[in-house]
Backbone as JSON Lines, residues from 0, in Angstrom:
{"i":0,"aa":"X","n":[0.33,3.18,3.49],"ca":[0.19,4.51,4.14],"c":[-0.4,5.46,3.13]}
{"i":1,"aa":"X","n":[0.07,5.42,1.87],"ca":[-0.44,6.41,0.95],"c":[-1.97,6.19,0.68]}
{"i":2,"aa":"X","n":[-2.29,4.94,0.42],"ca":[-3.76,4.68,0.22],"c":[-4.59,5.11,1.39]}
{"i":3,"aa":"X","n":[-4.18,4.75,2.57],"ca":[-4.9,5.18,3.81],"c":[-4.95,6.75,3.89]}
{"i":4,"aa":"X","n":[-3.88,7.34,3.57],"ca":[-3.83,8.89,3.63],"c":[-4.8,9.49,2.68]}
{"i":5,"aa":"X","n":[-4.87,8.91,1.45],"ca":[-5.7,9.46,0.43],"c":[-7.2,9.26,0.67]}
{"i":6,"aa":"X","n":[-7.49,8.4,1.55],"ca":[-8.88,8.14,1.89],"c":[-9.51,9.42,2.61]}
{"i":7,"aa":"X","n":[-8.63,10.25,3.21],"ca":[-9.07,11.34,3.92],"c":[-9.2,12.63,3.04]}
{"i":8,"aa":"X","n":[-8.77,12.5,1.78],"ca":[-8.67,13.62,0.83],"c":[-9.79,13.79,-0.12]}
{"i":9,"aa":"X","n":[-10.2,14.99,-0.34],"ca":[-11.33,15.17,-1.34],"c":[-10.67,14.92,-2.75]}
{"i":10,"aa":"X","n":[-11.62,14.61,-3.62],"ca":[-11.17,14.22,-4.94],"c":[-10.34,15.29,-5.65]}
{"i":11,"aa":"X","n":[-10.73,16.54,-5.47],"ca":[-10.05,17.67,-6.18],"c":[-8.62,17.8,-5.69]}
{"i":12,"aa":"X","n":[-8.32,17.39,-4.48],"ca":[-6.94,17.57,-3.93],"c":[-6.05,16.31,-4.0]}
{"i":13,"aa":"X","n":[-6.67,15.23,-4.5],"ca":[-5.96,13.94,-4.47],"c":[-4.57,14.0,-5.18]}
{"i":14,"aa":"X","n":[-4.61,14.38,-6.41],"ca":[-3.29,14.35,-7.15],"c":[-2.25,15.24,-6.46]}
{"i":15,"aa":"X","n":[-2.62,16.36,-5.97],"ca":[-1.6,17.32,-5.17],"c":[-1.1,16.58,-3.95]}
{"i":16,"aa":"X","n":[-1.99,16.12,-3.2],"ca":[-1.64,15.39,-2.01],"c":[-0.8,14.18,-2.33]}
{"i":17,"aa":"X","n":[-1.15,13.34,-3.27],"ca":[-0.39,12.15,-3.61],"c":[1.03,12.56,-4.04]}
{"i":18,"aa":"X","n":[1.13,13.67,-4.81],"ca":[2.43,14.1,-5.29],"c":[3.34,14.48,-4.12]}
{"i":19,"aa":"X","n":[2.79,15.17,-3.14],"ca":[3.53,15.56,-2.0],"c":[3.88,14.39,-1.06]}
{"i":20,"aa":"X","n":[3.0,13.41,-0.98],"ca":[3.33,12.14,-0.24],"c":[4.51,11.39,-0.98]}
{"i":21,"aa":"X","n":[4.43,11.42,-2.25],"ca":[5.51,10.73,-3.0],"c":[6.89,11.25,-2.66]}
{"i":22,"aa":"X","n":[6.93,12.5,-2.41],"ca":[8.24,13.15,-2.05],"c":[8.69,12.52,-0.7]}
{"i":23,"aa":"X","n":[7.77,12.12,0.18],"ca":[8.19,11.45,1.47],"c":[8.81,10.15,1.21]}
{"i":24,"aa":"X","n":[7.94,9.22,0.59],"ca":[8.37,7.76,0.54],"c":[9.41,7.54,-0.52]}
{"i":25,"aa":"X","n":[9.67,8.5,-1.49],"ca":[10.68,8.32,-2.41],"c":[12.05,9.0,-2.05]}
{"i":26,"aa":"X","n":[12.06,9.64,-0.9],"ca":[13.25,10.32,-0.48],"c":[14.44,9.32,-0.41]}
{"i":27,"aa":"X","n":[15.6,9.77,-0.59],"ca":[16.7,8.86,-0.59],"c":[17.3,8.57,0.81]}
{"i":28,"aa":"X","n":[16.94,9.42,1.72],"ca":[17.42,9.16,3.1],"c":[16.34,9.37,4.12]}
{"i":29,"aa":"X","n":[16.37,8.78,5.3],"ca":[15.48,9.05,6.41],"c":[15.3,10.45,6.75]}
{"i":30,"aa":"X","n":[16.47,11.24,6.82],"ca":[16.44,12.67,7.13],"c":[15.67,13.47,6.03]}
{"i":31,"aa":"X","n":[15.93,13.16,4.83],"ca":[15.28,13.82,3.73],"c":[13.73,13.55,3.84]}
{"i":32,"aa":"X","n":[13.38,12.29,4.09],"ca":[11.92,11.88,4.19],"c":[11.32,12.69,5.35]}
{"i":33,"aa":"X","n":[12.08,12.84,6.46],"ca":[11.46,13.56,7.59],"c":[11.27,15.02,7.23]}
{"i":34,"aa":"X","n":[12.22,15.63,6.49],"ca":[11.99,17.0,6.08],"c":[10.78,17.16,5.13]}
{"i":35,"aa":"X","n":[10.62,16.24,4.27],"ca":[9.56,16.23,3.38],"c":[8.18,16.03,4.13]}
{"i":36,"aa":"X","n":[8.21,15.23,5.24],"ca":[7.04,15.03,5.98],"c":[6.67,16.38,6.68]}
{"i":37,"aa":"X","n":[7.66,17.08,7.15],"ca":[7.45,18.32,7.85],"c":[6.86,19.35,6.94]}
{"i":38,"aa":"X","n":[7.41,19.35,5.65],"ca":[6.92,20.25,4.69],"c":[5.49,19.93,4.33]}
{"i":39,"aa":"X","n":[5.17,18.63,4.2],"ca":[3.8,18.15,3.87],"c":[3.0,18.66,4.98]}
{"i":40,"aa":"X","n":[3.23,18.44,6.23],"ca":[2.53,18.86,7.33],"c":[2.15,20.48,7.3]}
{"i":41,"aa":"X","n":[3.22,21.18,7.07],"ca":[3.03,22.66,6.98],"c":[2.06,23.01,5.86]}
{"i":42,"aa":"X","n":[2.09,22.3,4.71],"ca":[1.3,22.64,3.59],"c":[-0.14,22.19,3.82]}
{"i":43,"aa":"X","n":[-0.37,20.92,4.37],"ca":[-1.71,20.27,4.3],"c":[-2.31,20.14,5.66]}
{"i":44,"aa":"X","n":[-1.78,20.45,6.67],"ca":[-2.48,20.21,8.06],"c":[-3.62,21.08,8.27]}
{"i":45,"aa":"X","n":[-3.71,22.16,7.62],"ca":[-4.94,22.98,7.85],"c":[-6.2,22.33,7.26]}
{"i":46,"aa":"X","n":[-5.96,21.56,6.13],"ca":[-7.13,20.81,5.52],"c":[-7.23,19.46,5.9]}
{"i":47,"aa":"X","n":[-6.06,18.75,6.1],"ca":[-6.02,17.3,6.37],"c":[-5.03,17.03,7.45]}
{"i":48,"aa":"X","n":[-5.36,17.3,8.69],"ca":[-4.34,17.21,9.77],"c":[-4.14,15.63,10.19]}
{"i":49,"aa":"X","n":[-5.15,14.85,9.74],"ca":[-5.04,13.38,10.17],"c":[-3.87,12.73,9.36]}
{"i":50,"aa":"X","n":[-3.56,13.18,8.25],"ca":[-2.55,12.48,7.38],"c":[-1.27,12.55,7.96]}
{"i":51,"aa":"X","n":[-0.71,13.77,8.39],"ca":[0.63,13.83,8.88],"c":[0.73,13.28,10.28]}
{"i":52,"aa":"X","n":[-0.43,13.3,11.04],"ca":[-0.51,12.61,12.32],"c":[-0.3,11.07,12.18]}
{"i":53,"aa":"X","n":[-0.96,10.6,11.24],"ca":[-0.88,9.13,10.89],"c":[0.54,8.77,10.52]}
{"i":54,"aa":"X","n":[1.2,9.54,9.7],"ca":[2.54,9.22,9.28],"c":[3.45,9.36,10.49]}
{"i":55,"aa":"X","n":[3.27,10.39,11.34],"ca":[4.13,10.52,12.43],"c":[3.95,9.36,13.47]}
{"i":56,"aa":"X","n":[2.73,8.93,13.61],"ca":[2.47,7.85,14.54],"c":[3.09,6.55,14.1]}
{"i":57,"aa":"X","n":[3.16,6.3,12.74],"ca":[3.75,5.06,12.17],"c":[5.14,5.27,11.7]}
{"i":58,"aa":"X","n":[5.74,6.4,12.06],"ca":[7.11,6.76,11.54],"c":[8.15,5.64,11.8]}
{"i":59,"aa":"X","n":[8.14,5.2,13.1],"ca":[9.12,4.07,13.41],"c":[8.98,2.86,12.58]}
{"i":60,"aa":"X","n":[7.79,2.62,12.02],"ca":[7.53,1.45,11.16],"c":[7.94,1.79,9.71]}
{"i":61,"aa":"X","n":[7.9,3.05,9.38],"ca":[8.2,3.46,8.02],"c":[9.73,3.6,7.79]}
{"i":62,"aa":"X","n":[10.42,4.02,8.68],"ca":[11.87,4.44,8.48],"c":[12.77,3.3,8.18]}
{"i":63,"aa":"X","n":[12.51,2.08,8.5],"ca":[13.36,0.89,8.12],"c":[13.49,0.75,6.61]}
{"i":64,"aa":"X","n":[12.51,1.21,5.85],"ca":[12.5,0.98,4.44],"c":[13.59,1.89,3.78]}
{"i":65,"aa":"X","n":[13.99,3.02,4.39],"ca":[15.0,3.87,3.88],"c":[16.37,3.24,3.93]}
{"i":66,"aa":"X","n":[16.59,2.12,4.58],"ca":[17.81,1.45,4.7],"c":[18.13,0.69,3.39]}
{"i":67,"aa":"X","n":[17.01,0.35,2.61],"ca":[17.16,-0.39,1.35],"c":[17.41,0.66,0.22]}
{"i":68,"aa":"X","n":[18.11,0.13,-0.84],"ca":[18.22,0.91,-2.01],"c":[16.87,1.16,-2.69]}
{"i":69,"aa":"X","n":[16.77,2.19,-3.53],"ca":[15.5,2.53,-4.12],"c":[14.91,1.52,-4.93]}
{"i":70,"aa":"X","n":[15.65,0.63,-5.69],"ca":[15.09,-0.36,-6.46],"c":[14.39,-1.42,-5.55]}
{"i":71,"aa":"X","n":[14.95,-1.73,-4.5],"ca":[14.34,-2.73,-3.64],"c":[13.09,-2.07,-2.95]}
{"i":72,"aa":"X","n":[13.19,-0.8,-2.54],"ca":[12.03,-0.16,-1.9],"c":[10.84,-0.14,-2.86]}
{"i":73,"aa":"X","n":[11.14,0.1,-4.12],"ca":[10.02,0.02,-5.09],"c":[9.38,-1.32,-5.14]}
{"i":74,"aa":"X","n":[10.12,-2.33,-5.11],"ca":[9.58,-3.65,-5.15],"c":[8.75,-3.96,-3.84]}
{"i":75,"aa":"X","n":[9.23,-3.42,-2.72],"ca":[8.6,-3.67,-1.5],"c":[7.18,-2.96,-1.45]}
{"i":76,"aa":"X","n":[7.13,-1.7,-1.86],"ca":[5.86,-1.01,-1.76],"c":[4.87,-1.18,-2.94]}
{"i":77,"aa":"X","n":[5.38,-1.86,-3.98],"ca":[4.49,-2.09,-5.04],"c":[3.87,-3.4,-4.87]}
{"i":78,"aa":"X","n":[2.49,-3.37,-4.67],"ca":[1.73,-4.62,-4.33],"c":[0.71,-5.01,-5.44]}
{"i":79,"aa":"X","n":[0.86,-4.34,-6.47],"ca":[-0.14,-4.57,-7.67],"c":[-0.28,-5.96,-8.0]}
{"i":80,"aa":"X","n":[0.83,-6.74,-8.15],"ca":[0.76,-8.13,-8.5],"c":[0.05,-8.99,-7.4]}
{"i":81,"aa":"X","n":[0.38,-8.72,-6.13],"ca":[-0.29,-9.4,-5.1],"c":[-1.76,-9.04,-5.0]}
{"i":82,"aa":"X","n":[-2.15,-7.8,-5.16],"ca":[-3.52,-7.41,-5.12],"c":[-4.33,-8.0,-6.36]}
{"i":83,"aa":"X","n":[-3.65,-7.95,-7.44],"ca":[-4.36,-8.58,-8.64],"c":[-4.68,-10.04,-8.36]}
{"i":84,"aa":"X","n":[-3.61,-10.8,-7.79],"ca":[-3.86,-12.21,-7.54],"c":[-5.05,-12.43,-6.5]}
{"i":85,"aa":"X","n":[-5.0,-11.64,-5.45],"ca":[-6.03,-11.75,-4.37],"c":[-7.32,-11.4,-5.01]}
{"i":86,"aa":"X","n":[-7.56,-10.38,-5.84],"ca":[-8.76,-10.06,-6.46],"c":[-9.26,-11.19,-7.32]}
{"i":87,"aa":"X","n":[-8.34,-11.81,-8.12],"ca":[-8.78,-12.92,-9.01],"c":[-9.16,-14.08,-8.04]}
{"i":88,"aa":"X","n":[-8.53,-14.4,-7.02],"ca":[-8.94,-15.53,-6.15],"c":[-10.33,-15.2,-5.53]}
{"i":89,"aa":"X","n":[-10.46,-14.01,-5.06],"ca":[-11.83,-13.61,-4.46],"c":[-12.96,-13.8,-5.5]}
{"i":90,"aa":"X","n":[-12.66,-13.32,-6.68],"ca":[-13.67,-13.44,-7.76],"c":[-14.02,-14.91,-8.09]}
{"i":91,"aa":"X","n":[-13.04,-15.79,-8.07],"ca":[-13.29,-17.22,-8.34],"c":[-13.91,-17.83,-7.2]}
{"i":92,"aa":"X","n":[-13.55,-17.49,-5.99],"ca":[-14.08,-18.26,-4.81],"c":[-15.38,-17.69,-4.18]}
{"i":93,"aa":"X","n":[-15.83,-16.47,-4.75],"ca":[-16.9,-15.81,-3.95],"c":[-18.25,-16.58,-4.03]}
{"i":94,"aa":"X","n":[-18.47,-17.39,-5.06],"ca":[-19.72,-18.23,-5.22],"c":[-19.74,-19.47,-4.29]}
{"i":95,"aa":"X","n":[-18.67,-19.76,-3.73],"ca":[-18.46,-20.93,-2.74],"c":[-18.39,-20.48,-1.39]}
{"i":96,"aa":"X","n":[-19.29,-21.08,-0.62],"ca":[-19.26,-20.61,0.83],"c":[-18.14,-21.34,1.58]}
{"i":97,"aa":"X","n":[-18.05,-22.63,1.34],"ca":[-17.1,-23.37,2.21],"c":[-16.57,-24.51,1.28]}
{"i":98,"aa":"X","n":[-15.4,-25.06,1.59],"ca":[-14.82,-26.2,0.9],"c":[-14.56,-27.32,1.91]}
{"i":99,"aa":"X","n":[-15.02,-28.5,1.52],"ca":[-14.73,-29.59,2.42],"c":[-13.33,-30.04,2.66]}
{"i":100,"aa":"X","n":[-12.45,-29.78,1.59],"ca":[-11.08,-30.12,1.71],"c":[-10.22,-28.91,0.98]}
{"i":101,"aa":"X","n":[-9.01,-28.91,1.28],"ca":[-8.09,-27.94,0.56],"c":[-8.01,-28.25,-1.03]}
{"i":102,"aa":"X","n":[-8.06,-29.6,-1.25],"ca":[-8.05,-30.02,-2.66],"c":[-9.29,-29.53,-3.44]}
{"i":103,"aa":"X","n":[-10.39,-29.38,-2.82],"ca":[-11.6,-29.07,-3.57],"c":[-11.52,-27.47,-3.82]}
{"i":104,"aa":"X","n":[-10.87,-26.68,-2.92],"ca":[-10.6,-25.26,-3.23],"c":[-9.63,-25.13,-4.42]}
{"i":105,"aa":"X","n":[-8.57,-25.98,-4.39],"ca":[-7.58,-25.93,-5.43],"c":[-8.24,-26.34,-6.82]}
{"i":106,"aa":"X","n":[-9.15,-27.17,-6.79],"ca":[-9.88,-27.53,-8.04],"c":[-10.68,-26.41,-8.66]}
{"i":107,"aa":"X","n":[-11.23,-25.52,-7.77],"ca":[-11.93,-24.41,-8.25],"c":[-10.93,-23.29,-8.76]}
{"i":108,"aa":"X","n":[-9.85,-23.09,-8.03],"ca":[-8.84,-22.11,-8.45],"c":[-8.07,-22.45,-9.69]}
{"i":109,"aa":"X","n":[-7.67,-23.79,-9.72],"ca":[-6.86,-24.37,-10.8],"c":[-7.73,-25.47,-11.43]}
{"i":110,"aa":"X","n":[-8.51,-25.17,-12.43],"ca":[-9.47,-26.17,-12.99],"c":[-8.77,-27.34,-13.58]}
{"i":111,"aa":"X","n":[-7.48,-27.3,-14.0],"ca":[-6.8,-28.46,-14.57],"c":[-6.49,-29.44,-13.49]}
{"i":112,"aa":"X","n":[-5.32,-29.88,-13.26],"ca":[-4.86,-30.75,-12.31],"c":[-4.19,-30.02,-11.15]}
{"i":113,"aa":"X","n":[-4.84,-29.75,-10.04],"ca":[-4.25,-28.85,-8.98],"c":[-2.99,-29.53,-8.36]}
{"i":114,"aa":"X","n":[-2.71,-30.72,-8.53],"ca":[-1.59,-31.39,-7.9],"c":[-0.31,-30.88,-8.5]}
{"i":115,"aa":"X","n":[-0.28,-30.3,-9.68],"ca":[0.89,-29.81,-10.31],"c":[1.35,-28.47,-9.7]}
{"i":116,"aa":"X","n":[0.54,-27.97,-8.74],"ca":[0.91,-26.64,-8.2],"c":[1.44,-26.83,-6.87]}
């Protein structure tokens, strides 16, 4: 949601908007997050009305995360390791259009013996 929201924001406002969005998703309770979202909308809707509308539209999908402790929530929304792995795979596989078997793809990804994986 944050990445999608920041795609609507000009470069000069990015840090401020990101900081205000952080108050929403790091809130300790659903009620606090909702208050932060309202405050965000009051502050930024004149410039970026699409952001708060998007969060409100997806709110029912966002609020289940507030049931988890903050440590687990951080692990859920941190996708850097997954994105890094996907980027590496795309980089390795981009020169190959198709693979005749799954094993041939594994040989490109794991140049050693892919059967160990």
